[in-house]
N, C-alpha and C positions, 0 to 999 in steps of 0.2 A: 254142071252140077246135077247130081243124081236126084231122083224123086225123093229118096230117103233124106238126103241132105236138105232139100227144099222144105220138106215137112219139118225137119228138125229146126231149121232157121225160122220158119213160121211159128213154131211152138215157142222157141226162145224169145222171139220178138213179142209174142203175146204175153209171155211171162214178164218180160222187161216192162211193158206198158202197165200191167197189173201191179207190179211191184212199185213202180214210180207213182201210180195212183194211190197206193197205200201210203207212200211217203207224204203225199199232199194232205191226206186225211190226218195223219199223225202231226204234221206241221201245223195244220189248222187247230188241232187240239192242244197245241203247246207241248207235244211229246217230241222234243227236238232230238234227243239222242237216238230214239227209235226211227225218227224221220231220216236222219243221216244214214243209218243202216240201210233203210229201204232205198234211198237214192243211190247209194253205193252199189247195192245189188241190182237195181234196175239198170244202171249203166253197165255193170258187169255182164248181165244177161244179154243186153243189146250187143256188146262186143262179141260175145260167144255166138250170137245169131249171125253176125257178119262173118265170123270165122267159119261157121258151118257152110256158108256159101262157097267157100274155097276148100272144103273138106279138111279143115284144120281144127285142132282143139288141144287143150292141155289140161292135165289134172290139177295143176297148181294155178293160183291166181296170178302169180308173177309170170308164169308161162303164157297165160291168156293175154295179159297186158303186153308182153314182149311181142307176141305174134300179131296182136292188133296194131302195135306201133310199126312193125316191120312191113306188114302186108297192106295196111290201109292208110296209115298216117304218112309214112316216109314216101310212099308211092304216089301220094296226092289223091287217092281214091276218095278219102274222106276230106271234106273241106276244112280250111284252116279254122273256121269258127267251131266246128264240131271237134276237130283235133285238140283244141284247147281243153276239152273235157277229159281227154285221155290221161294227161298228167294228174288231173284232179282225181281220177279213179285210182291211179297208182298211189297217190298220196293220202287217200281217204283214211286208211287205218291210223296214220300219224295225225291227221287233222282231227279225227275223233278224239284222240287223246290230248292234243295240245290246242290247236287253233280254234276249233269249233266249240270247245268246252272251256268254261272259265272256272275259277275256284273262288267260292265265296266264304271259305273257311269251314264250311260244313260238308264240302265235297264238290264235285263238278256240277256246274250248271251250264246248260247249253246257251249259246249266244244266237238268238233268233235271226239277226241280220246275216250272220255268217252262214247259217243253215240255209236261209233263202238264197244266198249267193251260190252256195254249193249246188242247190237244186237247179238253179238257172244254168249252171255250167254242164250238168249231166243230162238235162232234158233233151238235148239235141241228138244224142246217140241213137235212140230208137228211130228217129226220123231219117237218119242216115241209112238204116237198114231197109226201110219201106220203099 
């Protein structure tokens, strides 16, 4: 890995940790939809940090997820526990619209327990980079 890529990976990991911390604050404040967004992007930045260690990247979310699966999950570089978060990241946009958000007749309301479960699944990704 080049120095440039090491610096990039470090930057993305710091961004992942900060974004996940923002998600914790939002979750504590009951801002569930915003927390899901921050947890998704925290995991996404962590995946991009790992990709930078291999000089890989994609301009599309689907590309980042596919590269992460190919180079880290399928090869066993990322543990099975952490790998479980990868499908969660891939499914996050749909979960935001369906599974994590309920409908109370006035619009979507987040389900706190599901948001906390989502947080638990993604928090291992930054640890895999470190």
